[in-house]
LUMZA-961975 format. One record per residue (C-alpha): x, y, z; residue number from 1. Coordinates in steps of 0.001 Angstrom, whole numbers, plus 524288, in hexadecimal, padded with zeros to 5 digits. Example, Ala and Ser with C-alpha at 12.3 -4.5 7.8 and 13.67 -1.06 7.14 Angstrom:
// LUMZA-961975
8300C;7EE6C;81E78;1
83566;7FBDC;81BE4;2
// end
This chain:
// LUMZA-961975
165A6;4043A;5FA8A;1
1680F;407CA;5EB75;2
15E3F;41129;5E355;3
164FB;411C1;5D71B;4
16CF0;40930;5D057;5
17960;40FA3;5C8D0;6
17A56;4113A;5BA78;7
18614;418D2;5B0FD;8
18C30;42484;5B8B4;9
18E78;4301A;5AD11;10
18CFF;43EE2;5B0C1;11
18EAE;440BE;5A2C6;12
18141;43931;5A1AA;13
17A84;44205;5AB32;14
17E6D;44E0B;5A544;15
17B04;447F0;596DB;16
16C68;44553;59E45;17
16CEA;452DE;5A25D;18
16DED;45825;594BA;19
16524;44FE4;58C71;20
15AC2;4515D;59986;21
15A40;4604D;5962E;22
15897;45DB8;5873E;23
14DFB;4557A;58AA3;24
1484A;45EF4;59094;25
14972;46AFC;588A4;26
14649;46152;57D64;27
138DE;45C35;58383;28
135C4;46B7F;585BA;29
138F4;46F36;576BF;30
1316C;463D7;570E4;31
124F8;465F6;577E8;32
123AA;4741F;57533;33
12765;47850;5821D;34
131AF;4816A;57DD7;35
12EC8;4866F;57159;36
1352E;4884E;56460;37
13D6D;494A2;564E0;38
13C68;4954F;57428;39
148E1;4973D;57BCC;40
14ADE;48BE5;58687;41
1509D;48E5E;592C0;42
15FD2;49580;595DC;43
1684D;48A5F;5965C;44
169FD;48FEE;5A4E8;45
15B39;48D8D;5A79F;46
15BFE;47FBF;5A2FB;47
16768;47D1A;5AA8B;48
16200;483A4;5B573;49
153CC;47B0A;5B36C;50
1572F;47076;5AF6A;51
16286;46EE5;5BAB0;52
16E3F;46B15;5B018;53
17BF0;47009;5AAC7;54
17C38;47ABC;59F59;55
18414;47057;597C4;56
17841;46716;5982D;57
16F95;472E1;59395;58
179AA;4747C;588ED;59
1794D;46633;5847E;60
16ACC;465C6;5853B;61
16859;47320;57D78;62
1731A;46C49;57358;63
16CB5;46131;571DD;64
15E30;467FF;56F29;65
165E9;4713E;56457;66
169A4;464C8;55CA5;67
15B76;4616B;55D2F;68
1594A;46C98;55789;69
14E61;46F4D;562D3;70
15578;47DB5;56778;71
15C05;486B4;56254;72
1673D;48DAE;56B96;73
1681B;49D14;569F7;74
17423;4A38C;56D3C;75
17333;4AEAA;57919;76
16570;4A8C0;579FD;77
1635E;49C6E;57D71;78
15CAC;4900F;57609;79
1510A;48F15;57020;80
148E4;4836A;56AD0;81
149F5;483B2;55BD0;82
13FC1;48C9F;55516;83
140B2;482DA;54BFE;84
13BE9;47762;5542E;85
12F08;46FEE;55029;86
12A0E;46614;55894;87
12355;45B2F;55411;88
117AF;455D3;55D7B;89
112F8;44A71;55FFA;90
10533;44307;55A9A;91
10722;4397E;5671C;92
0FFBD;43F3D;573E9;93
10A07;44476;57D43;94
109F8;441F4;58BB9;95
112EC;44EB3;591DE;96
119E6;44C9C;59E75;97
12125;45908;5A4C8;98
12C4E;456B4;5ACF1;99
13423;45F73;5B59A;100
14562;45EB5;5B26E;101
14D8D;458AA;5B7B6;102
143CD;44ACD;5BA60;103
14C3A;43EE8;5BDF6;104
13EDB;4371B;5BB2A;105
13BF8;43E09;5B011;106
149ED;43BA5;5AB8F;107
1493C;42E87;5AFD6;108
13A80;4286F;5AEE2;109
13568;430B6;5A4CF;110
13934;42934;59871;111
13629;41CEE;59F21;112
12980;4204C;5A153;113
12380;4289E;593C6;114
12DB4;41CC5;58CD8;115
12191;41341;5939B;116
116C0;41C6D;5913A;117
1188A;41E52;58410;118
11AB1;410F0;58029;119
10C20;4100C;586A4;120
10763;41A4E;57FCA;121
10F32;4191F;573F1;122
10562;425D1;56CF9;123
109AC;42F21;57A3D;124
11529;438E9;57ACA;125
11C2B;43B16;58686;126
12129;44851;5893C;127
12A26;44F3C;59180;128
12C25;45DA7;594ED;129
1371C;46010;5A034;130
137D5;46B7F;5A717;131
141EC;47013;5B23A;132
13C81;46E1F;5BF30;133
13F73;47DCE;5C3EE;134
1345B;480E7;5B980;135
12CC2;47565;5B7AC;136
11F10;47B20;5BB39;137
1210C;4869D;5B3D7;138
1247C;48000;5A6D8;139
11A31;474BC;5A8CA;140
11109;48209;5A8BD;141
1185C;48742;59D1F;142
115D2;47B8C;5954D;143
10786;47AC0;597AC;144
10826;4876B;5905D;145
10E08;4833E;585F8;146
104DB;47A04;58346;147
10BA3;46E3C;5884C;148
1052B;467E3;59267;149
10B1F;45E14;59BEE;150
10458;4502C;59CEF;151
10B32;44BCF;5A8C6;152
114EA;45224;5B1D5;153
1203B;44A8E;5BA41;154
12635;454E6;5C27D;155
12B3F;45495;5D1D2;156
122DA;455F9;5DC9C;157
12988;46308;5E0CA;158
12403;466FE;5D2E3;159
11732;461B1;5D545;160
11528;4679E;5E365;161
11965;47426;5DB62;162
10EEB;47442;5CF63;163
1050B;479D1;5DA40;164
0F9BC;47AF6;5D074;165
10002;47DD1;5C43D;166
0FCAB;4737D;5BD20;167
0F033;46848;5C070;168
0F2D6;45A7E;5C15B;169
0EA66;44EF5;5BEE4;170
0E784;446AC;5CBC0;171
0EE52;437A8;5CABA;172
0E759;431EB;5D654;173
0DF64;429C4;5CB0B;174
0E6A6;429E3;5C26B;175
0F28D;42123;5C6D2;176
0EA8E;4196A;5CEAF;177
0F0BD;40D3A;5D371;178
0FE4C;414B9;5D2E0;179
0FC37;41FC0;5DC34;180
0F7EA;413E1;5E510;181
10768;40F03;5E50B;182
10D2B;41CB6;5E6DD;183
111FC;420E2;5F475;184
10973;42861;5F980;185
11315;433A1;5FF04;186
113CC;43584;5F085;187
107AC;4389B;5ED85;188
10413;4440A;5F6C8;189
10BC9;44E4D;5F1B9;190
1065F;44D98;5E401;191
0F8C1;44DB3;5EB51;192
0F055;45A58;5E7CB;193
0E139;458F5;5F019;194
0E075;44902;5EF17;195
0E5EE;44A19;5DF52;196
0F1C4;44527;5DC27;197
0F92C;44E40;5D34E;198
1058B;447F1;5D060;199
10B93;43888;5D162;200
11B40;43512;5D46D;201
12165;43028;5CA5C;202
12E70;42E6E;5D33D;203
132BE;4326F;5E05F;204
13B6D;432E4;5E989;205
14099;43550;5F955;206
14A79;43B5B;5FABE;207
15778;4311A;60150;208
1646B;43124;600A3;209
16C3D;42A4F;5F711;210
17972;425D8;5F73A;211
185FE;4209E;5EFD3;212
18AB1;41404;5F516;213
194CC;41318;5ECBF;214
19BCD;41EB2;5F522;215
197ED;41732;6017D;216
19DCB;40D2D;5FC95;217
1A9F4;41329;5F7B8;218
1AE92;41945;6042B;219
1AA1B;40F7B;60DEC;220
19C13;416FF;61466;221
1919B;40C04;617AF;222
1862B;40D5D;61008;223
178DB;41321;6159C;224
17190;4091E;61C80;225
16131;409F6;61D30;226
160A6;41558;62819;227
16D4C;41B17;629CE;228
16EE0;425C3;63111;229
172EB;43536;6319B;230
17ED9;43126;63983;231
18160;425DE;62EBC;232
17D13;42EB8;62380;233
18860;43898;62840;234
192D7;42F9E;62A6E;235
19273;4297C;61B87;236
18FB9;43897;616A2;237
19CC6;43B0F;61D0B;238
1A52B;42FA9;618F7;239
1A086;4328D;60B94;240
1A552;440E0;60A4A;241
1B277;44188;6070F;242
1BD59;4479B;5FD02;243
1BDBE;43DC0;5F454;244
1C6C5;444A5;5EA0E;245
1D0B2;44A6F;5F3C7;246
1CFEE;4589B;5F1A2;247
1CC6B;45D53;5FF14;248
1BCBC;45D58;5FA83;249
1B2F8;45391;5FC8B;250
1ACA8;44ED6;5EF94;251
1A5AB;442C6;5F71C;252
19991;44587;6011D;253
19152;43D74;607F2;254
184B7;445E8;60424;255
18047;44D83;5FA14;256
176F2;45658;5FE68;257
16D6F;45F11;5F818;258
16894;46D32;5FDE6;259
15C38;46C1B;5F5EC;260
14EFB;46A21;5FC91;261
14C44;45D9B;5F569;262
156D0;4594A;5FCA8;263
15CAE;45BDD;60905;264
14D62;45D10;6121D;265
14D56;44CD1;6118F;266
1568C;44F60;61CD2;267
14E06;455F4;62310;268
14400;44EA9;62046;269
14C6E;444DD;626FA;270
14D6F;44D73;633B0;271
14024;45147;63509;272
13E24;45EDA;62E86;273
13371;45E32;624DE;274
13568;46C84;6212D;275
127D1;46FE0;62A94;276
12497;477F8;63702;277
12383;46BBC;63EFB;278
1322D;4666B;63C8C;279
13857;46FF8;642AB;280
1440E;47880;641C3;281
14BA2;46C3F;646E6;282
149FD;46294;63C95;283
14FB8;46C1D;6328C;284
15BCA;4707D;63955;285
16181;4658D;63ADA;286
15F7E;4612F;62CD5;287
16696;46B6E;629A1;288
1709A;4697E;631AF;289
173BC;45CE3;62CD0;290
173F9;46122;62054;291
17FF0;46AE5;62380;292
185FC;45EA4;62C9D;293
1861A;457BE;61E3F;294
18AFF;46383;61769;295
19358;46B90;61F60;296
19754;46632;62CA9;297
198F6;455FE;62833;298
19AA0;45B3D;618D5;299
1957D;44FFB;614F9;300
18AA2;4551C;60C0F;301
18BCC;45C9D;5FE3E;302
18252;464BE;5FA86;303
17BAD;465E3;5EE52;304
176BE;471E3;5EADB;305
1679F;475F3;5EA66;306
164D7;4714C;5DC54;307
16CE3;46710;5DBDE;308
165A9;45B1F;5E446;309
172DD;454B4;5E5FF;310
17440;44893;5DE9E;311
17FB5;44D15;5D7F8;312
18940;44B90;5DF77;313
183DD;43ED8;5E49D;314
183C1;439C7;5D55F;315
191E3;43CBE;5D441;316
194A2;434CC;5E188;317
19A83;441D1;5E786;318
18EF1;43EEA;5F2FA;319
18D31;431F7;5F862;320
17D7D;434A3;5FE86;321
1735F;43E46;5F943;322
165B7;44134;5FAC8;323
15CBB;43D7A;5EF2B;324
15379;438E0;5E9B1;325
14FFA;42BBD;5E195;326
14C4E;4359D;5D570;327
15956;43C22;5D59D;328
16063;42EE3;5D73B;329
15847;4276E;5CB2A;330
15B0B;43449;5C27B;331
16BEB;431D3;5C715;332
16902;4237E;5C58B;333
164CD;425AB;5B7C3;334
16FA5;42E29;5B3B2;335
17A59;42772;5B827;336
17ED3;4258E;5C4E9;337
18C60;41FC1;5CA5B;338
18833;4187B;5D4BA;339
17BD6;41114;5DC4F;340
17576;41B11;5E3F3;341
16F7B;4150A;5F235;342
16472;41992;5F9A5;343
16570;41D61;60934;344
15B91;42141;61397;345
15CD1;42FA3;616CB;346
16554;4309E;62483;347
16396;43F49;626F6;348
158E1;43D28;632B0;349
14DA2;434F7;63878;350
14239;436A5;63103;351
14005;43069;6259B;352
14033;43C6C;61C18;353
1420F;43EF7;60DD0;354
13B38;447D9;60343;355
135F3;443C4;5F6D9;356
13583;4472E;5E991;357
12ED0;44232;5DD6A;358
12A9F;44260;5D0D9;359
11C3F;44261;5CC16;360
1120A;442D2;5C0B1;361
10838;44CB0;5BFB0;362
0FE08;44B88;5B486;363
0F910;45A6F;5B15C;364
0E9E5;45ABC;5B076;365
0EAD8;46319;5A521;366
0F298;45848;59CD6;367
0F013;454FB;590F4;368
0F175;44783;591B1;369
0EE9B;44377;59FA3;370
0E93F;43397;59B9C;371
0F6F7;433E6;59400;372
0FD63;43954;5A08A;373
0F63D;43152;5A9EC;374
0F990;424C3;5A2FB;375
10900;42988;5A265;376
1089D;42BF2;5B246;377
1011B;41FAE;5B4F9;378
10DC0;41809;5AC72;379
11884;421C8;5B293;380
112F0;41CDB;5C06F;381
10FEA;40EAA;5BDE2;382
11668;4054A;5C68E;383
11C2B;3FC52;5BB2E;384
122F0;40BFA;5B64C;385
126D9;40F34;5C41D;386
12F0E;40223;5C64B;387
13468;4066E;5B846;388
13949;41502;5BB6F;389
13CFC;40FA3;5C923;390
1466D;40385;5C3D5;391
14ACE;408D5;5B7F0;392
14C08;41769;5BEC2;393
14CE6;4176D;5CBA8;394
142C9;420A0;5D0CD;395
139DD;41E41;5DAF5;396
12B17;41B79;5D842;397
11FCD;420EE;5DFAE;398
119E0;411DB;5E025;399
11D50;40D88;5EC00;400
11D3C;3FE51;5E556;401
12766;401BC;5DB44;402
12FDB;406D2;5E45C;403
12E1A;3FBB4;5EFBE;404
13132;3F1CD;5E1C4;405
13DF5;3FB33;5DBBB;406
144E4;3FE72;5E8B6;407
1482D;3F9A1;5F5D0;408
14002;3FAF6;602A6;409
14D76;3FF14;608AF;410
14F49;40992;5FD36;411
14183;40EF9;5FF5A;412
14354;40F37;60D80;413
14DC1;417C2;60B47;414
145D6;42103;603AE;415
13BA2;41FF4;60DE1;416
13318;41A22;604A2;417
1298D;40EFC;6098C;418
11BA0;40CBA;607E9;419
11BBE;41B4D;606BB;420
126EF;42651;607C8;421
12ABB;42A8E;61473;422
11FD6;433FC;61B7C;423
12B2B;43D32;61D07;424
12E08;43FAD;6100E;425
12B11;44C2D;6087F;426
12BFF;45211;5F9EC;427
133B2;45EFD;5F926;428
126E2;466F5;5F7FE;429
11FFF;461AD;6035E;430
12AA0;465EC;60C75;431
12A4C;47411;607E2;432
1201E;475E8;6013F;433
1232A;48158;5F615;434
12FC2;4807E;5EF6C;435
130A0;48E44;5EFDF;436
1346A;48CE5;5FD82;437
13ECE;48141;5FA48;438
144D0;4897B;5F022;439
1461B;492F8;5FB78;440
14B9B;48C22;6077F;441
153A5;48605;5FC83;442
15A83;494AB;5FB06;443
15AF1;49724;607DC;444
16272;48BD0;60CFE;445
16E07;48F92;603B9;446
176D1;493FD;60EBD;447
17446;486C4;617C7;448
17841;47D99;60C7A;449
184AA;486F2;60BEE;450
186D4;4840F;61A14;451
185FC;49215;61D11;452
178E5;491A2;623E9;453
17634;487B6;6301E;454
16C25;47CF7;6314D;455
1641E;48654;63BEC;456
16238;491F3;6347E;457
15E3E;48ADA;6261F;458
154AC;48367;62DF3;459
15011;48FD7;63222;460
14E62;49654;626DE;461
148DF;48C7B;61F17;462
13F39;48882;629FA;463
13A35;496F2;629DF;464
13935;495AC;61B7E;465
130BC;489FB;61B1D;466
127EF;4909F;6276B;467
12574;49CC8;61D02;468
121F9;49391;61292;469
11219;493F2;614BD;470
// end
């Protein structure tokens, strides 16, 4: 079941994309007036941390902006916006969109949306401002205080839930009209507040198991069947773990696994652990024992750091399988991947449980251009545009008829998507609520991930922390 077509491989292209992307973000912030002439940019170290790229890419970005005359590097002090910079103001109406960075949907779909919108409304200029995910709402507030109000916000489900009462958004129920009726019901509930629809999903994904069919064929391992078992998964993972260069160290693994709570809890959900008191301790211990089996007893999985979602080992064909999302894989596909990735059903337990992620649009009630923002949103979520984004960029639609037209029934079943999405599906905030708790749980698990704390011990600690969350 293929979901992504192959494209030209190039790690050099990926690196170039990263630094040009940061240059674009900083350019937007400077030309919009968010960072004013004479004011300092973040330090190189902070830019690396906030945007998740290397120091080399940061320096290339800054060099590009310096050539354009937008910034000046001051030895021993940092980098400032050129004091002589004069920003020309457009005579057109401006629709201002704020978004998070990084964002695969923004990178690969927003240019298509903006081109279509500006073609329909030639007297409107769409301007985008991208802010680091880690300080998104703080950056939005700072921008508003500078007089730059967003007309439309594109962000993740997690950041939407984190907004609280910081910004009020308009009700989209009537504004979306028939489009709302085409959406999966499961994708509406997290964005409802007292019956008002405050956000509209632009794209979403369940977590699923992706695999590299080239590696399966190369080493004579049968590809996954529609409903393969845990034992069949383990058998494949064992046969795909090996030392390929003869240096005595395995450099190909059956699975790459992430220690982030954005990924591994899908295994727990499949085993009946939903991180609520009613599910008890046993399913969580079973899950954590199974993960230790993969990493340290069977040694068929490699572990990615908490802040790296595990795709690089897979993309470089150092791991045959990974737990991922269609949003992540669409990003890899559009940036260059050497092989055609396929989808397998999750084989970790008897329950059809999975996690959800989404990117959603919101319109602040204090927008100066609410009518234009609504028109942009209606265009972005229209069936024709959603079909185009699915076919050209590989993103799943929130509209059920579009997915059923583009993707095969067997693929959607592997993703646990039918008339609606499986009832055992959860967004991260639905599992853990407070994101401070998420950070605390992840920090508590360091010894477990190193194999220095047992599944029983860490399960006890995690449940105790979750019991005290109220």
